[in-house]
N, C-alpha and C positions, 0 to 999 in steps of 0.2 A: 394309526395315528393320523389325524387330519393334516392337511397341508399347512394350516396356520400353526400347527403344533410341532413343526419341524424347525430346525436351525436354518434360518434364511440367510440370503446373501448379505442383507443389512446387519444381521447379528454377527456374521463373520467379520464384517468390516469393523464393527464396534469392538469386537474382541481383538482384532489385529491392531487397531489403534491403541488399545490399552497396552499392548506389548511394545509398540513403537514409542509410546510416551515414556515407558520405563527405560527403553534403550536410549532415548534422547536425553534423559536425565544423566545417564552414565557418561554419554559423550560430553555433555556440558561440564560435569564434574571433572572429567579428565582434562578438558581444555582449561578450566579454571586453575588447575593445579600444575599446568605444564611447566611453569618456571620454578616451582619449589617442590619437586617430587621427592618426598622423604617417607620413611616408614611411619613416622608420626602422622603425617598427613593421610597416608594410605589406610592406616589401621584405626586411628582415633580422631581423624578429621582435624589434626593440629590442635585438638582440645578446644575447638571454637564452635562446636555444635550448639544449637539452641534447645531449649527445654521441650517445646511442643513437638517438633519432629522426632526428637529422641524418645519421647514418651510414646508416640505412636509406633516408632520402630521397635521399642521394647514389647509393646502389645502384639505387634505383627510377628515377632520372631518365632513364636511357637503356636500361632493360630494357623493351623493348616487347613487346606480344603477338606481334609478328612473330617474335621470338626464342623465345618460349614454344612456339609451334606449329611454328616452323621448324627449330630445332636438333635436336629428336628425329627429325624427318623427314630431315634432312640425315644424321644418323648412321645411320638406317635404310637409306639408299641408298648411302652412301659410307664407312661405317665410323667408327671412333672417333678418327681422326686430328685431328678438330676440337678434342677436349678438351685438347690441348696448349696451347690458348689460355689455360688457367688459369695458365700460367707467366708470361704477360705482365704481370699486375698486380704480381707479385713484383719485376719489374724497374722498372716505370714509376711505381708509386704512391710508393715511397720518394723518388724524384727530385722528385715533386710536393710531397711533405711538406717537404723540406728545401731546395728551390731556389725553387719558385714560390710556395707558400702563404705563407711569411713576408713576401714582398714585398707581396702583396695585403692581408694582415692589417695590416701596418704602415701602409699607405696608408689602410686603413679607419679605423684609430685616429687617425692624424695629419691626414688630409685628408677624412675622412668620405665616402669614395667609395662609391657603390652599384653603378655600372656598371663592369665589368671594363675597358671600353674607355676609361674616363677615364685609366687608366694610360698608354695610348698617346699621349694628348695631353700628359700631364705629361712623358713620356719623349721624344716626338717632336714632333708638332704636331696641330692639330685635324683636318687633312685625313686623316692616318693613322688617327686615332680614328674618323672617319666612315666610312672604308673598312672598318675592322674591324667597325663596327656594321652596315653594309650587308651584309657577308658573313654575319654571324651571323643577321641577319634573314631573308635569303633561304633559308639552309639550314634554319633552324628552322621556318619556315612549311611548306616542302615536306616536311620530315621528319614534322611533326605530322600533316599531312593524310594521309600514307601510313600512318603508325602507327595512325590511327583507321580508315582505310578497309580495309586489308588483313585484319586479324583479323575485322572485321565481315563482310566478304565470305565468308571461309572458314567462320566459325561460322554465318552465316545459311544457307548452302547445306547444311550438315550438320544443324543443329538446326531449321531451318524458320522461325527468327525473321526478320522483315522486315529487309532491309539498311538501308533509309533510316530505319526506326524505331530500330534499334540505334545508328546513327551519330548521329541527332538526340538521342536520350535520353541516351546516355553522354556525348556531347560537351556537351550542355546542362547536365547535372548537374556535370560537371567545370568548365565555365565559371562556373557559379553559385557553387560553393564557393571557387573561386580568386578570383573578383572580390570577394566580400564578406569573405573571411577573410584574404587575403594570404598571406604566407610561413608564418605559424603554421598556417593551414588546409592549405597545400600539404605542409608537413613532416609533420604528424600524419596526414593522409590517406595520404601515401606510406608511413608506418610501418604503418598499418592494411592498406593494399593489399599490402605485402610479406608481411604475415602471411597474407593470403588466398592469395598466390602460393605460399608455402612449404607451406601446408596442402593446397592443391590438388595440387601436385606430389607431396607425400607420399602423398596419398590414391590418386592414379593409380599411383604406383610400388608401393605396398603391394598395391593391388588387382591390379595386373599380375603381381606376384610370386606371389600366391596362385593366380592363373589358370595361370601358367607352371609351377607345381610347385616353386617355390623358386628362390633365386638361382643355385645350382649348376647346375640344369637349364637355366635361361635362359642362363647363361654358356656352357654346353656347346653349345647350339644356335647361339649367336653365333660361337663358335670354328669350328664346322663351316661356317657361312655366310660365314666370312672377314671378320667385322665387328670383330675385336678388335685389329687392328694400330693402335697408338697413335702411334708415332714414324715419321716418314718424312723422311729427310735428303736426298732427291732435290733437287739444286740447280736443276732445271728450273723456270723462273719461271712457266710456264703450267700446271703441274699444279694440280688443284683445291685441294688442301691439302698443305702440307709443314710440317715443324717450323719451318723458317726463316721461312716466311710467317706462321704463327700466332703464333710467339713474338716475332719482330722486328717484323713488321707490326702485330701486336696490341698491342705495347708502344707504338708510335707512335700508334696509334689511341687507346689509353688516355690517353696524354699529351695528345693534342689535346682530349679531353673534359675531363680533370681540370685541365689547366694553362691553357686558353685559352677555355673555354666559360662564358658568363655564368651559366647555370643552376647550375653547380658552384661557381663562385667566390662567387656570392651566398650559398650555404649556408655557405661558410667564414666569411664575414663575419657570419653570424647567431650564431656562437659567440663569446663575449667574449674568451676567452684563445686565443692562437695554439697553445699546446701542446695544448689540448683539441680544437681544430679538427684538428690533426695526428692525434690519436687517432681521431677520427671517420673520417678518410680512411683510416688504416691498417686500421681494422676492415673496410673493404671488401675487403681481400685474402682473409681466410677466408670472408667472405660470398659473394664471387664464386665461390670454389672450390667451396663447398657447393652453390651454385645450379647451376653447370655440371655437377657430378656428379649432382645430382638429375635434370637434364634428360637426362643420359646414361643414368641408370637407367631413365627412362621409355622411352627409345629401345630399350634392351636388352630390356625386357619386351614392348614393342610388336613387336619382331622375333621374339621367342620365340613370340608369339601368331600372327603372320602370316608366318612364314618360308616357309610353303608356300601362302600365299594373299595375294599382294600386292593390297591394296585398289585401288590405282591401275591396275594392269595388268588386274585383274578387272573394272574399271569401276564399283566401288562408290563411288568418289570421282573427281572430275575433275581435281584438282590435288593435288600432294604435301603442300601445307600444310593440307589437309583431313584428312589421315590421323590426326593427333593428336586432333582433336575426334571423329572417327569411332570411334577406339579407346576414347576416354573413354566414349562412349555404350554401347559393348559391355561394358566392364569395370565401369563404375559405374552403368549405366542402371537396374539393379534396386534400387539404394539410393535411396530418396526424398531428393532434394535434393543428392546427391553430384555429379551432373553440373552442377547449378547452381553448386555451389561451385567446380568447375574452370573453368567459363565466367567466373565472377567473378574467378578467379585470372588468366585470360588477359586480361580487360579491365582488371585492376589494373595490368598493365604499360602498357597504352595510356593509362589515366587519369593515371597518375603522370607519364608523359612529357609529356602535353599540359598538365597543370597546371603543371609546371615550365617548359615553353616559354612558356605564356601569361604567367605571372608575370614571367619574365625578359625577355620582349619588352616588356612594359609598363615595366619598369625602365629598359631601355636607351633606349626611345623618350622617356620622361619626362626622363631625365638627359642624353642625348646630343643630343636634338633640341628638345623643347619648352622645358625649363628654360633651355637654352643660348640659344635665341632670345629667350625672355621676359626673361632677365636682361640680355642685350645691348640689347634695345629699351627696357626700362623702367629700366635702371640700378639695379635692386634685385632681390633674390631673391623668388621666388614664395612666398606663404604656405604653411605646411604643410597647412592645411585645404584650400586650393584644389588643391595638388599631389596630395593623397590622393584627392580627388574625381575629378580627371583620371585618376589611376592606375586607379581602378575602372572608369571609362568605357573606358579603353584595354583593360583585361582583358576586358571584355564584347565589345568590338569584335573583338579578336584571336581570342577563342573562337568567335565567329560566323563569322569569316573561315575559321577552321580547319574548321568543320563544312561550310561551303560548298565549300571545296576538296576535302574528303573525298568529298562527294557528287558533285563534278565528276569525280573519278577514274574513275567508271563510264564516262565518255565517251571515255576515252583507252585506247590499246592498252597491252599489258604493257610494250613497249619504252619507251614514254614514261614510264610509272611507274618503271621501273628506272632510267632516266636521271635522273629527279628525285631518286631515292634516292641515286644515285651523286654527286650534287652535294654531298651532305653531306661526303663524303671530299674532293672536289675543292676545296671552300672551307675545310674544317677544317684541312687540312695547311698551306696558306699562312698561315692565321691563327695556327697554332701557331708557325710559323717567325718571324713578326714579333715575337711575345712572347719567343721565345728570343733573337732579336737584341737586343731591348731590355734583357733581364735579364742576359744572359751576355756581351754584347759592347758595352762602354761607349763605344767609339769610333765605333760606327755612328750616322750622323745620320739626319734625317728623310727626306732624298732617297734614301739607300740603302734605308731601310725601305720607303718607298712603291714604289720601283722593284722591290725584291724581291717585295713583296706582289702587285703587278700582274703582273709577269713570271711568277712561279710559278703564279699562278691561270690565266693564259692557257695555259701549257705543260701543266699538269696537266689543265686543262679540255679541251684538244685531245686529249690521250691518253685521257681518260675518255670523251669523246663518241665517239671512233673505236672504242673498245673495245665500245661498245653495239651497233655495227653490224658487228662482227667475229664470225664463227661460231666459237664455242669449244664443242666437244663433249667432255664428260667421260664416261668409261665408268663406268656404275653397276655396283655389285657385283651378283652373280647374284640374281635374284628368281624366284619360281615361283607358278603358280596351280594346281599339282597338287592341292592340298588344298581348293580351292574347290568349293562345291556346283555340280553340273552344271546345276541348275535356274537358277542365276544367271549362267551363262556360256554363250554360244553359240560361243565360240572353242575351238579345240583346247587341251587342257590340256598344257602343256609348260613346262620350266624354261628361262628365257631370261636374257640379259644385255641391258640397254638403255643408250642414251646419252641425255644431256640437254644442251641448249644454253642453258638458262635456269635460273635459280634463283629459287625463291620466298622465299629467305631472304637477300636482299641486305643486310639490316640485322643479321644475327646477330652480326657482329663488333663491334657497338656495345654488346654486353652488358657 
């Protein structure tokens, strides 16, 4: 790799500044709330948050760096069928706005709830509530660890930045501003990080278009390479992508995130009026569409650049999720700081997900475990000052646990990491089901809800675990190394089709 294709000092400064800006927002939020430190301020921003930053924060909560580096690589090898996922928010988000959100917002006003799982106790009983909290806790910890580890690994191998250093620094900064600033810091840093993300993708897309000779030329190359098929109505359930899977499956995934996940519901409660919260959620439809199209553009120009020299097959990278960072260094490496901006964009996805997870975990642990136990034992409510102090300790603790789990991912095989990622879907589906039962089926009692939650988790868990040990090979579209420099390849140069039985983008559907 040439000198201008390495991560330079200027790039490092740009990346460091992005982390410092996030930390600065946390410090400012903490200073602003110094005279009225309450759990309401810490967890829901005193219900005074604005529509636009909350909407960006909702978008950021589950857009990880895995998606940023994974989706373009996915389209590079398997074509554009993935982008039909943009239709799923059109179906799911309106349902969230007019069915689920009003219920949570009304309880926030009338019962002053902070944890989404308080609803499960009000509707069913405490045991169902604790089961919901436990499911959320397990899937959030595992997801945060992998979201921090996976992009750190890919970027460290391409840019040369130390893996443990990137994990500790980015995780540490995220923990710092989340712990001291609470929801206000999380929301405003999410908004900032989404700005970095869109700027980084635009820079890569525009730079790639210039290199490719314009959009028309890039599209023509993609057509010749068979990358432009968008719709696939094949009913076969084991094909890698079909319109049925991306639209229907994507709709239920979106529902599970927006209708039953603490991170999202907490943001609904941070806006005072239910109608304004609905606007914030609805804005996610165009934002998600624009984001997916930008990622598809990056994939398009990446293929136009490498249609005759696949970096993975040529041995320039060792995994498919390293192709995007590698391409970024090629296209933007000659512009001082541009690569740093894109790395900041990738890490913005990781930081926003982790900050959301840490803050929401602190909220459910305080409300569902600590305060419940304290109130029962002392026959009085915990003081706001004490609850806020405990909240900050919980945030620091959960942030450190996430960093430790991310570092431990190095010790496990890819199959274990994929299994941990799959647990998000295995637990998220049953959790959505119990909320649907509670809101839409008034005759269902606590026994039915608990039985359904346990049974569905066991069944889906069994299917999901078995799937991890089943050999699924999907045919990649044709790739070539005919255009690679012979000095960099010892293999014969020929056009091939390859198969893959693993995906580095297990989390892309969480976008």
